[in-house]
N, C-alpha and C positions, 0 to 999 in steps of 0.2 A: 497274530498277524497285525492286529491293531497296534500292539506295542512296537512291532518292527516299523510300521508306517510312521509312528510318532518319532522313533529314533532317527529314521531317515529324514523326516521333516526338520527335526531339531538340528541334525547335522547340516542340512541344507541351509537353515537359517544361520548357523554359526559361520558357514563358509561365506554367506552373503554379508554378514556383519564384518567378518575379517576382510572381505574384499573392499568394503567401502571405507574402513577406518583409515588406510593410508591416504586416500583421497582427501578425507576431512582433515587429517593431520597436516597434509601438505598445503592446505589453504593458509596463506600468510595472514597474520593479523594486519589489517590496514589502518591507516591513520591519515591525518592531514598535516601537511607542512606548508604554511602560507596558502597559496592558491591551489596546491596540488593534492590529489589523492594518491598516496604512495604506500608501498609495501615496507617491510621491516628494514630493507636495505636502502630506502629512500628513492626507489625507482617508481616513476609514475605508473598508475594503473588506470585503464579505461573501464568505466562502469556503465553498462547499458542494461536496462530492464524495464519492468512494468509493475503496476500495482495489483494486488490481490483484493480488489474492491468487492464489497458485498459478502465477503466470507465471514469475517468476525465482527462486522457491524453492517446491518442491512441498509441498503439504499433501494427502495422499492422500484424505481424506474429501471434498475439493472436486472430485474427479474420479471418484468411485465405485470406486476401486481400493484395494488394500492387503491382499492375501491372502497366506497362507503366509509370513509374516515380512517381506515387502517392503512396509513401511508408512511410510517416510520417505525423503527424498531421498538421504541417505548410503547407505541400504541398497539403493535402486534403482541408484545408480551402482556400488556394489560388486558387485551382481549382474550388471549389464551388463558390467563390467570382467572378471569371472570367466568369463563365457560368451562374450563377443565381442571383448574387448580394449579398451584405453583409447581408441584412435582411433575405433572404431565406437561406443563409448559416447558420445563427444563428438558424433559426427554425429547420433545419435539424440536426445540432449538438445537440440541445436540445432533438430532437426526439431520436437520438442515445442514449444519456445519460439516458433518461427516460425509455429506454428499455433494456439497457445492464445489469443494476442492478435494481431489483424490490423487493417488499416485499417477493416474493418467495425466492429470493436469501438470504435475511437476515434470513429467517426461516431455509434454508438449512445450512447456516453457524452455526447457533445455534444448529442444530441437531447433529453436530460433537462434541459438547462440547467445542467449542472454546470460549474464552473470550477476544479476542484481534483481531482487524483488523488494518492494516496499509493502509492509504488512500493516494495513490499517486495522485497529482493534478497538473495541469498546472496553472501558475500564472494568465492566462487570464480567468480562471473560476471565479476569484474574481475581478481582475483588468480590467477596461475598456480599451481594447487595443487601442481604438480610442481617449481616453483621459487618457494617462498614469498618474499614481499617483492618480487616482480617482476610486471609486468603481463602478462596474456595477450596473445597476438598479436591477438585480437579483443576486447580488454578493453572497448571502448566501444560495441560493437555494439548492445546492448540499452538501456543507459542513454541513449545518444545518440538512438536511435530513439524512445524514450518521450518525451524532452524535445522532439524535433522534431515528432512527431505531436501532442503536447499543444499546443505553441506555435502550430502552424498553426490550432488551433481556439480559441485564447484560454484555454487551460487551464493552470493552474500545476501543478508537480510537487513533491511532497515526496519526496526520496530517502531511503529508510528501510532501514537495515542490519538486516535481520531475522535473519540468521545470521552472526555474527562468527566469526573464526578461534578454534577451540576451543569455541565456543558459550557464550552468556551465561546459559544456564539448562538445565534438564533436559528441557524439553518438545519434542515433535516439530516444532513450527513453527519452531524454530531451524535446521532441516534435519537434525539428528542428535539423536534422543532419547537422554536419559540421559547427556549429556556434561558440560556445565558446567565446561569446562576453561579458560575465558577468564581468570578472575579471578586464579588462582594462577600463571599462566604469563606471565613477562615477555616471552617470545617472541610469544605470541598478542596481547598488548596492544600490543607494538611493531608487529606486522604491521597491527593495526587502526588505529593512529595513522598509519602509512605510507599505508594505504588511504584514509583520510579526507583526508590531505594531497593525494593524487593527485586525488581527486574534487573537492575544493574548488578546487584549482588549475585544473582543467579547466572548471568551471562558474562561476567567480567573477564573470564578467560577463554571464552568461546570464539574461535577465529571466524566462524561462519557469520557472526553478527558484525555488520559494518558499523552500525551506530544506532542512536536513539533520536527519533523525531519527537520532540517533547510535547508539542501541542499542535494539532492540525488546524490551520486557518483560524487563528484566534481573532475573529472579526469583532468580538464583543467589547472591546476596550480601546482606549487611546494608546498611542505608541509608547509613551514613557512608562506607563504602568505595565504594559505588555512586556517590555524589555526587562523591567525590574523583576517581574514574576518569573519570566523565563530564566533569567540569570540565577534566581533562587533555585530553580529546578536543576540548572546546570551544576550548581554547587553541591546539591544533594547527590546527584549522579556521580559527580567526580569524586566525592568522598568515598563512595562504594566501589567505583570502577575507574581506575586511572587509564584504562586501555582504549576504550571505544570512543568514537566520534560523537559529540553532542551537537545536534542539528537545531539551529535557531530559526524559528519561523518569523515571517513578516505578516502580511495580510491584514493591514488596516491602513489608515490614511498615511501614516508615517512609514509603513513597510519596514525594511531592514535598517533604514536610516536611524531608527530609534536607538540602535545599539552602539553606534560609533565603531571604531576600529577595535576588533576583538583583543588584539595584543595590548592595547592601551588599558584594558580593563582586566588583564590577567587571565583571559580566556584562552585556553590552549586546546589543540586537537578538536576544533570546532569547524562547522560549515554553516552557511546560510542556506535557506530553502525558499524557492519561489515556485509559483504555479502559472506559467504563461499559457494562455489559451487563444492563440490567434484564430480568428474565425468564429469565436464563441463568446458568450457573455459580454455582449456590447463591444466586442473587438472585431469589427468587420463581419463579413459573411464567409462561410466555408468556401474555399476556392484557392486557386494558385496564387493570386496577387497577394493575399494577406500573409500567406506562408513565405512567399518570396521576399516581401518587404521585411518581415521579421528576421529571416535567416540571412539575407543578403544586404542588410543595412540600408533599406529603402526608407520611405517616409514613415514617421510614427515611431513607436517603440521598436527597438532593434537589439539584437545580440551584441552589437558593437557598443551600445550604451552600457549594457550589463558587463561586458568585458572591462570597460574602463572603470566601472564602479568596483568590481572585484579586485582590480589591480590597486586601486586607491585604498581599499580595505585590507589588502593582502590576505584574502580569505578564500576558502574553497566554496564551491556552490553545488547544491543538489537541485536539479530541475525535478521536483518531487512529483509534479503532475503536468501533463501536457497531452494534447490529442492531435496527432499528425495525419490520421487517415479517415476520420469520419466524414461522411457526406461528400467525399471527393470523387467517388466512382473508381472503378478498377484501373482506368488509364492513368490516374494521377496518384492514387493512394500509396502505392509501393514506392514510387520515386520520391514523393514528399516525405514519407516516413524514413527512408534511408538517408535522405539529405538532412533531415532534422537530427537524427542520431549522430550522423557524421559531423555536423556542425557543432553540436554540444561536445562531442569528443575532441574536436579541434581546439576548443577553448579549455579543455581539461575538466569539464563539468560532468558529474554523475547525472544520470537521467533515468526516470521511471515513468513511462506513459500510463495514462488512465484510459482503459484498464484492460486486464487480461481477458475477462469473461463477462459477457452480457447476454441474456436470453430474452426472447420475446414470445408472445403466445403463438404467433404465426411462424416464427423462425425465418432464417435467411438473412444474409448480409445486405441485400439491396444495394444502395449506393455506398454502404459502409456504416455499420453501427459503431457505437463506441467500444465494442468488444473486439479484441483481436480474434477471439473465437466467439461464435454464437451457435445456437441450435439450428440445425439445417431445416429446410421447409418440410422434410419428411419426418421431423421430430417435433411437432407442435406441442405446446403445453396448455393445460387448462387454466383459465383464469378463475381464481377463487375469491369468494367473499368470506374472509376469516370470521365474520360475525355469524355466519350460518353454516360454513363447511363442517363436515364431520371429521373426526379424528382420522378415519380411514382415507378420506379425500386429501387431507393435509399430508398424511404419510406418503401417499402415492405421488403427490407433487414434489415433495422434498426428495424422495428417492429418485425421481426422474432426472434431477439435475446431474446425477452421476452417470446416467445411461444414455442421454440424448446424443445423437450423432452430431459432431461438430462441423460447422462450416467456417473456414478461415477467411481472413481478409485476403482477397485475391492478390497473389504475387508478392505479398509482404515478406514472407519467410525467405523466398528465393532472393529478393532484393537485399535483405539484411545479410544473407550468407554469401552473396556473390563477392568474389575477390575484387571486382571493379564495380563501383557504384553506377547504376543507370544514370544517364545524363539528366541533370536537373533542368526542367523546361525553362 
């Protein structure tokens, strides 16, 4: 009887695999031509999606944790190492990652009509931190999983190095706050070049991969050196992979101006990436005015300015991070979100909002968290002090991330799927 069940299960799995293969194969390999994201026939493609933040590199504010000094991924890993040993730390981190994003989440993302995810990851997800410059035994577990799950649903993936060896800035979202040891270290830069060579070699022929975002928000260096080092990574990737888009970051005083016109430097099939956050990070306050000015070319920074810049550079653009719904309340969040995606699509820009999922201890969206989904008020989460929590308490918390009931941003899915956009106030 057990053998019969196994045969039936195997047959069912084979049918499932066969059923998704045509969909994956049907995804055209995309690239850029000048300012446009296009398919193999040169036809423009609209790309809308979001980030899978906190999955493969922790940001503690996104999971309601971060007390008593354990507030970034490096500190969490060091604490677990000290208390339980490296092997147990690795098991617990895998448990977290296996539960933060599951097949349920991929179905939710597809249900919004999105066709793009940006996948932030820590270099140590692929590189063996105990043997720098070598692959982990399970190096491709999560990147392969993301590309496969996305491809089944017709969703493209931007592979985004959020935390490079040594860290490319001082902020916590690189995995280790206060480091910025990437730029001055030949070893860290060589490890990163090696990492990108491995990734590009693995995915060079995979149509579900849109491209490679080579360094997230490299704040820790001046523009000329940033551009030089990023172009070095471009060359490493391009030698291994002639197919995929290489995405060039700004995020310092010079921003993307440090690169000049890509075609003048022999850079092909590239895009620039920016992270505009109207209403946040000293850019006004959350509300209608700041979004309207940005989207409708009012006072201050506007999409019109960026359209002119991209025309001058003759280059494509990825709006790699933005936040169009937080703190607006249900009356505005859906309308502003739809208007933001529509505006970016109008200019031909790919767009991935930050972020898909955020949870809190109490749960609930309130006036709008930064998560498209969050845990509902009837699915609260315990706050843990990782300095003292038992293994069993940590396991229960990490497993809960897969089972909490979700509360969505009110009206956003309906607004995104509607054939006619709701009127922008």
